[in-house]
SESE-564776 format. One record per residue (C-alpha): residue in one letter; x, y, z; residue number from 1. Coordinates in Angstrom, 3 decimals. Layout:
<pts>
PT code       xx       yy       zz pos
PT    A        X        Y        Z NUM
...
</pts>
This chain:
<pts>
PT code       xx       yy       zz pos
PT    M   37.266   61.828  -75.511   1
PT    T   36.606   59.732  -72.336   2
PT    L   40.366   59.226  -72.068   3
PT    F   41.082   62.919  -72.174   4
PT    F   38.641   63.542  -69.306   5
PT    F   40.055   60.596  -67.470   6
PT    L   43.479   62.059  -67.707   7
PT    L   42.454   65.551  -66.898   8
PT    I   40.616   64.481  -63.762   9
PT    A   43.334   61.970  -62.691  10
PT    I   45.837   64.808  -62.989  11
PT    V   43.656   67.184  -61.141  12
PT    T   43.168   64.321  -58.419  13
PT    V   46.855   63.747  -58.042  14
PT    I   48.106   67.450  -57.850  15
PT    S   45.336   68.251  -55.236  16
PT    A   46.147   65.260  -53.214  17
PT    I   49.854   66.447  -53.240  18
PT    L   48.739   70.007  -52.255  19
PT    V   46.948   68.419  -49.241  20
PT    I   50.298   67.199  -47.894  21
PT    V   52.579   70.021  -49.093  22
PT    L   50.560   73.085  -48.127  23
PT    R   51.453   74.517  -44.669  24
PT    N   48.096   76.341  -43.954  25
PT    P   45.576   73.858  -42.690  26
PT    I   42.773   75.743  -44.247  27
PT    H   44.360   75.499  -47.737  28
PT    S   45.022   71.967  -47.171  29
PT    A   41.581   71.166  -46.415  30
PT    L   40.364   72.960  -49.434  31
PT    S   42.749   70.991  -51.534  32
PT    L   41.160   67.913  -49.962  33
PT    V   37.787   69.023  -50.874  34
PT    L   39.046   69.356  -54.479  35
PT    T   40.418   65.865  -54.242  36
PT    F   37.056   64.599  -53.046  37
PT    F   35.320   66.260  -56.057  38
PT    S   37.727   64.994  -58.537  39
PT    I   37.457   61.340  -57.179  40
PT    A   33.760   61.826  -57.734  41
PT    G   34.411   62.823  -61.326  42
PT    L   36.413   59.701  -61.719  43
PT    Y   33.341   57.700  -60.399  44
PT    I   31.082   59.506  -62.919  45
PT    L   33.539   58.169  -65.850  46
PT    L   33.084   54.879  -64.555  47
PT    N   29.245   55.139  -64.627  48
PT    A   28.829   54.873  -60.798  49
PT    Q   26.804   57.902  -60.401  50
PT    F   25.454   56.689  -56.972  51
PT    I   28.983   56.283  -55.569  52
PT    A   29.972   59.724  -56.941  53
PT    A   26.987   61.224  -55.208  54
PT    I   27.895   59.312  -51.919  55
PT    Q   31.481   60.722  -52.371  56
PT    V   30.312   64.248  -52.516  57
PT    I   27.719   64.059  -49.727  58
PT    V   29.658   62.084  -47.290  59
PT    Y   33.242   62.937  -47.914  60
PT    A   33.124   66.449  -49.284  61
PT    G   30.278   67.471  -47.334  62
PT    A   30.172   65.741  -43.875  63
PT    I   33.747   64.664  -43.346  64
PT    M   35.056   68.031  -44.530  65
PT    V   32.629   69.861  -42.081  66
PT    L   34.173   67.811  -39.398  67
PT    F   37.780   68.560  -40.282  68
PT    L   36.920   72.207  -40.759  69
PT    F   35.333   72.121  -37.279  70
PT    V   38.508   70.656  -35.751  71
PT    I   40.749   73.114  -37.605  72
PT    M   38.653   76.005  -36.388  73
PT    L   38.496   74.501  -32.748  74
PT    L   42.224   74.195  -32.598  75
PT    N   42.688   77.581  -33.873  76
PT    L   45.230   76.709  -36.365  77
PT    E   44.854   79.740  -38.555  78
PT    K   48.523   80.937  -38.259  79
PT    E   51.173   79.031  -39.963  80
PT    K   53.594   77.447  -37.557  81
PT    R   57.260   76.246  -38.336  82
PT    V   58.321   72.938  -37.231  83
PT    S   61.627   73.269  -35.475  84
PT    E   64.522   70.949  -36.353  85
PT    K   65.085   68.811  -33.258  86
PT    H   67.573   66.372  -34.726  87
PT    P   70.144   67.046  -37.515  88
PT    L   69.048   63.677  -39.319  89
PT    Q   65.555   64.340  -39.125  90
PT    K   65.118   65.202  -42.882  91
PT    A   67.436   62.220  -43.936  92
PT    F   65.197   59.967  -41.873  93
PT    G   62.048   61.276  -43.263  94
PT    V   63.294   60.832  -46.861  95
PT    S   64.457   57.447  -46.291  96
PT    I   61.168   56.271  -44.867  97
PT    A   59.251   57.996  -47.848  98
PT    L   61.712   55.936  -50.189  99
PT    F   60.996   52.887  -48.337 100
PT    L   57.263   53.478  -48.665 101
PT    L   57.557   54.184  -52.381 102
PT    G   59.563   51.066  -52.985 103
PT    G   56.735   49.210  -51.110 104
PT    I   54.135   50.671  -53.276 105
PT    V   56.005   49.921  -56.350 106
PT    S   56.515   46.347  -55.335 107
PT    I   52.642   45.968  -54.480 108
PT    V   51.800   47.280  -57.999 109
PT    A   54.165   45.164  -59.578 110
PT    T   53.221   41.934  -58.298 111
PT    G   49.469   42.637  -59.053 112
PT    V   48.143   42.121  -55.480 113
PT    L   45.801   44.981  -55.982 114
PT    Y   43.578   43.583  -58.647 115
PT    G   41.608   41.431  -56.380 116
PT    N   38.711   39.020  -57.169 117
PT    M   35.909   39.484  -59.586 118
PT    G   32.486   40.282  -58.029 119
PT    T   29.533   38.063  -58.542 120
PT    E   27.562   40.690  -60.102 121
PT    T   27.791   41.271  -63.777 122
PT    A   27.675   44.592  -65.551 123
PT    A   24.393   43.643  -67.319 124
PT    K   22.644   42.593  -64.047 125
PT    V   23.693   45.891  -62.334 126
PT    S   22.667   48.065  -65.115 127
PT    A   19.255   46.175  -65.332 128
PT    V   18.643   46.569  -61.583 129
PT    G   20.396   49.961  -61.279 130
PT    N   23.551   51.010  -59.353 131
PT    T   21.649   52.091  -56.039 132
PT    K   19.499   49.005  -55.794 133
PT    A   22.543   46.739  -56.433 134
PT    I   24.485   48.694  -53.679 135
PT    A   21.610   48.896  -51.196 136
PT    G   20.926   45.113  -51.645 137
PT    L   24.245   44.195  -50.747 138
PT    L   24.696   46.867  -47.896 139
PT    F   21.676   46.019  -46.086 140
PT    T   21.909   42.146  -46.565 141
PT    D   25.471   40.886  -46.568 142
PT    W   27.318   44.023  -45.133 143
PT    V   24.711   45.213  -42.555 144
PT    L   26.816   44.242  -39.659 145
PT    P   30.063   46.284  -40.801 146
PT    F   27.668   49.012  -41.736 147
PT    E   26.122   49.361  -38.278 148
PT    I   29.496   48.980  -36.517 149
PT    T   30.711   51.883  -38.661 150
PT    S   27.711   53.932  -37.555 151
PT    I   28.400   53.268  -33.982 152
PT    L   32.106   54.255  -34.406 153
PT    L   31.038   57.481  -36.020 154
PT    I   28.746   58.284  -33.192 155
PT    A   31.240   57.492  -30.378 156
PT    A   33.844   59.758  -32.335 157
PT    I   31.184   62.600  -32.357 158
PT    V   30.403   61.999  -28.677 159
PT    G   34.065   61.978  -27.947 160
PT    A   34.744   65.105  -29.786 161
PT    I   31.948   67.036  -27.995 162
PT    V   33.321   65.767  -24.594 163
PT    L   36.798   66.827  -25.450 164
PT    T   35.873   70.294  -26.757 165
PT    K   33.518   70.951  -23.521 166
PT    K   34.754   73.757  -21.363 167
PT    E   34.588   73.659  -17.612 168
PT    L   31.531   75.607  -16.346 169
</pts>
């Protein structure tokens, strides 16, 4: 039964991620991205990582998508705009780059580079302590500096967006 739900959520995730790229209307693309974020949260739930699923929904489907929609509304992109062909070989160049990237992805997956190293925490220890406490312990001890740098970058991005959108008085 778990395999069925995994395959169902995985198919929805892949299709909605493809729709983010393919759809021309930015609002429809953003809504497809929200569906992608929710389906990724469903995959986390299947992995018994409820805390990560909740963070996925709150941070990405909530806060990040509000910022994306704010930018879309700010730029006034409600009308579909056609990209004009500037060079006759533009599509061939794009397809060749896409095939090159696909070949790179296939080679990375085939060599097994993505598997990484096993963590120090065992499943029994995490289930005894709890997902939230285990993640918080690592986040606020070993990873506190990258966490704080990320928060400073986000604040700088918000201030930059406000400065760029401020109209002259």
